[in-house]
N, C-alpha and C positions, 0 to 999 in steps of 0.2 A: 643455666645448665643446658647444653645442647642435647637434642634429642638423639637416642641411639639410631644405628641404622642396622636393620636385621636382615640377615642373609639366609633365606629358606632354600634348602637343596630338597627338591622333589615336589612334583604337582599333584599328589594324590589328595584324598579328602582331608586329611590331617593338615598338610602343609598349606592347602588352600584356605581351610577355615581359619588357620592362625593369620594368613595373609589378609583376609577379610576383616578379622578382628583388628588388626594393626591399622589398616585403612580407616576403620570406623574410629579409632582413637588418634588419628592423624600422626601416627608414628612411621617414619620412612622405612621401606624394606623393598627388597628385590628378591623374586622367586625364580629359581633355575630349575628347568625341567629338561631331562635328556631326550624326550620324544621331540621330533621336528615340529609337531603340531598337536593341537587338542584331538584331532581325529585319527592319528597315525595308526592306532591299534584299538581293538576292542577293549572296553574299560569294565567289562564284567555286566551283570545284569541286576536283578533285585538285591537291595541291600537294607536290612533292617536297622533303623536308627532308634534306639529306645532309652528310656531311664537317663543315666548320667551322659550318655552320648548326646541325646537330644537336647538335654539342658545345656551341654557344652557348646553345641552347634548354636542354639538360641542366643548365648553370651557372645558369641563371636559375630553374628549377623546383625545388620541394621534391621529394624522393623519392616521395612519394605521388602527385604530379601528373606527374611523369615516367613513373612505372609506368602510370598511366592513359592517358597519351598513346601509350605503346607498345601497349597493349591495344586502343586505339581506332583504330590504324592500318589501313590497308588491307594486304591480304596482299602480299607481294613477287612479283614475277614475273621469269622469266629472260629469254631471248632474245625480241627483238623482230624485226620484219622491215621491209624497205623494198619497196613494190610498185607496179606500174603500175595506174593507176585504170581503164585501158580494157580491158586483157587480162589482169590479174591476175598477170602475170609477176613473179618476184622478183629482187632485187639483194642483195649481201652484208648480213648482219645486224649489229646491234651489241648490246653487253651491257647487262645490268642496271643501271639507274641512269643510262643515257645520256641519253635524252630529246632534244628538239629542239636539235640543234647541240651538246649536252653531251659531255663526255668519258665514256669508259667508267667504269662505276660501280665501287665498291669490291669486294674479293673478298668471298665469302660471310662469312667470320669477322668482317667489319666491319659486318654487316647492322644491328647496333644503331645505327649512325650513318647509315643509309640508309633513312629512314621515308618512307612515302607517306600523307599525311593528306588528309582532307576539310576544306576551308577553314571550313565552318560549323561542324563538330565542333570543329576547332582553336581557332576564336574563342570558342566557347561554353566550352571547357576553360579557356582562359586568362583567362576572366572569373571563374571559380570563386574564391570567397573574397576577391575584391576589389571586389564589387559596390558596397560603401558608399562606395568611393573613386573611383567612376567617375560623371561627370555627362554625360548624353546631351543632345542638342539644343543644344549649345554650339559655335557657329561663331566660331573665332577671327578677329580682325581686325587687332590690333597688338600690340606689346608696347613697354614703357618700362623702361630701366633705371634703377633708383633707387639712393641711397647704400647701402642695405642688402640689395638683391636686385633682383628684377624683377617687373613687373606685367603680367599678360596681361589683354587686353580683349576682349570678345565682342560679338557683334552684338545681343544682347538688352539691352545697356547695362550688363552686370555686369562686373566686373573680379575678379581674384584675384592675391595677391602670393605669391611664393615666393624660394627661393635661386637655383634653376636652371630655366630653361625648355628643354624639349627639343621640338623640332619633328619629328613622326613622322607627319604627315599626308599622305604621298604625293607624287606628282609635282607637283601644283599648290600645294605648301606655301606658305601665307602667311608663315610663320616664315622660310622660306628667301628669300623675295622681299625681306623686310626685311633679313635678315642678310647675304645674299650676292646682292644684286641684279644682279650682273654675271655670275653663273653662266650658261653657255650650254646650251640645250637644243636639239634638233633633231627634227623630223618625219622618221621614218625612211623614209616612203613605204610601210610595211607596214601591211596592213589585215587584221584578224582578224574572223571570225565563230566565236563559241565557244558551246558548249552541252553538253547531256548527253541521254544516251539510256538509259532504264532497261533493264536486262538481264531481259527478260520471256521467257517460252516462245515467243512468236512471233518476238522478235528471235534467240533461240537457233536457231529453225529456218530463218530466213531469211538470217542475216548469216554472212559467211565464218568458217567454224569454225576455221581455222587462226589467224586473227586474234583471235577470240574467246578462244581458249585461251592466247594469248600475251601478252606485255608491250607495251611502247610501240611502235606500228606507224606507219610513214610511208607515205602513199599518195599518189602524184604523177601529174599528167597533163602534157600539153605546153603548156598555156595561158600560164605555169604556174600552176597551184594546188597547194597542199600541205595534206594532211590529216594532222594528228598525233592519234593516239588511244591510250587506254589503257584496258582494262577494269579497273574498280576495285571489288574486292569485299572485303567486311568479314567477317573470320572471327569477330568478336565484336560484339555488339550494344552500341553506345555507351550507350543509354539504361539498359541493365541494368548495364554495368560502372560507371556513374556514380551509380547508385541514382536515376535519373530526372532528373539534373541536366543532361544532355546530351541533345539530340534524337536519335532514331534515324534512320539514313539507309538507303535501299536500294541494293543493288548496281546500278552503272551504268558506262557508258562515257563517259569525259571525252573530248571532242574539240575540236580547233581547226582551222578551215579558213582557210588564209592564202594572201595573194598581194599582189602590189603593187596600187595604186590602179587602175592599168589592167586588171590581171587580175580584180580583184573587179568593176570595172565600175560603181562609184558614186562620185559626188563626196562630198567631206566632208560637205557639208550634207545630202546624201541618206542616207549610211550612218549619221549620227548621229541622224537623225530616224526610224529604223526602229523599229516596236514589235517585240516578241518575235516575234509571228505574221509580220510582215513580213520579219524577218531569217531566220526558218525557211523561208519561202517562197524567199528568194533563195538560201539553200543548196541547194535543190532545183533552182532554175534553173540554177545554176553547175555542178552535177554531173549534169545531164540526160543526158550521154553516158556516165556511168560504169557500171561492172558492176553489175547489179541487187543482187548480194550484198553490195557496198559501199553503194550508194545507199540501201538500206533503213535504213541508220543515220540518215539525215535524214528519211525518211518517218516512222519511228516515234519521233523526238525529242520531247521535251516543249517545245512552241513558246514558252511563256512564260519558258523559261530560256535561250533563244537571245539572244544580244546581241552587238552590233558593237564594235569596240575600234581606235582608231587608236594605233599604237606610236610612243611618244615616249621619247627617250634623252637622258640627259646626254651632253655631248661627251666624249670620251675624253681629258680633260685635267683638271688640278688648278686650281680657281679660286683666285684670291687670297683667303686667309682668315686674318684675325687672330684668334688665340684668345681667347675671352671666358670669363670665369668665370660668366657669367649666362645665356648662350644658346648652344645647339648643336643639331645635326640629327642624325637617322639614317634609315637605309633610303632609300626611294625619294625622300624629301624632299631628299635631297642626291646621291644617285647612282643615279638611275633608269636601268635597262638593259633591253635586249631579252630575252625569255625563252630561256634556253639552260640546260637541265639544272638549273633552280631556283636560277640565280644570284642573282636579285633577293631571294629569301627567305633564302638562305644568308648574303647580305651583311648583311641587315636584322637577322637573329638574332645574327650576330657583333657587329655594332654595339652591340646592346642588352647582350651579355655584356661586352664590352670597356669600355663605359661604366659598367657597374654594378661591375665588378672595381676600376676606378679611383676611383670614388666610395666604395666601401667601404674601399680600401686608403689612400687619400690624401685624401679629402674632395674639396671642390669649390674649384678654383683654376684660375688661367691656365695654371700649369705642367702641372696634371693634364689640362686641355683639350688643350694642345699634344700631349701624348702621345696622347690619344684620336685627334686628327685625323690624326696621322702613322701610328698604327697602323691606322686605318679605310681610308686610302688605300692601305696596303701590299697589301691583298687586293681592294679594290673597284675600283681603277683597272684592274688586269689583267682583272677580271671584265667591266667595260664593254668593254674592247678585245676579249676573247674573245667576248663575245655578239655584237658587231658582225661579227666574222669568220663567226661560225656563221649569223648572219641573212643574210649575203650569198648562201648557198647554199640556204637553206631558206625564208626568210621575205620574199624579194623586195626586201631592203635592197640599195641600189645604191652603198654606200660613204659613208664620212663626207664626202668631197669633194663629193658630190652631194646631200647631206641639207641641206634647208632649215631655217635657225635659226627658232625659235619663241620667243615671249614667253609663257611659262607661269606 
């Protein structure tokens, strides 16, 4: 029996993890990414990979890459704090691994499954050894199911055939629009401004020391605006650990300033037209009454790294989905959710591992795909629901019943 050829659309962490797993098991694949190169745009900052997500990543990687992943993670931190932005007073803390709306993290003995990675480093790591199977600058437009497989078409006029097409290109997935056109997405009403501030001597002198030494911290005012931040320090140099194959990154504070559309004070057209400098200036305006020891985080930020984001989520429901042996989806392409303790990453990596396991053990068939779909919804649907509950208290989300449906 000939091996399947898997076509992966999208080079995010879910698609790349699947690609690494296919390589590990000597299954042919090609990955198509619309960006012209891996360094075209910022890939975000700190990402928490815990529990089923870490186990999924472990399943997809070789022992060598898993070891490199562990050595390039940021150091874990213990207790975080919740603080008032105006007077600095504290409310009860939460444990390691919690994160915005997330559950308490695993105990220390399970730290292997509780990694804190930098997205740029992780993406570079997941590209190692598969570069010849990745095609950049390829924007997917449609697919056609054929008698013997599936053909993917791209905006440059090219096409490529394979056995199975996997849409892994995020919330605006063109594969999902064709496969599940009736799936419902909503505008959560939550708006984010996210960025990074390098940990420099000046920051260490001016910033709240109890926050700088801690883990995830939540700072809130009465507007309400909520700031999530986490000092991200790397005990090992990724450039050295990878023999120059992964870029070095400096220690930094990862932060997200969030609120409702009204709290942030910008229309959708205004927020999405912001340059990095303008977004950085807006964080300063929004926090002008905050304690100076908090506000200096924004004063010392890297303006080019500040960006706005409108939070979009799939509805907390299962769409009608007839299993196909030729086309499927993973990650945000099918179950985008609000950030809560790394839920989106955990689910995407779990999808990659589950799909890989079924391909390896059973090959590609409708029966196999039905198992994948059922297994995926077992963990992703509760994750969507839980992220919604967390977002109501922390991200300005006003509930599913008040969320406006979107055509994405």
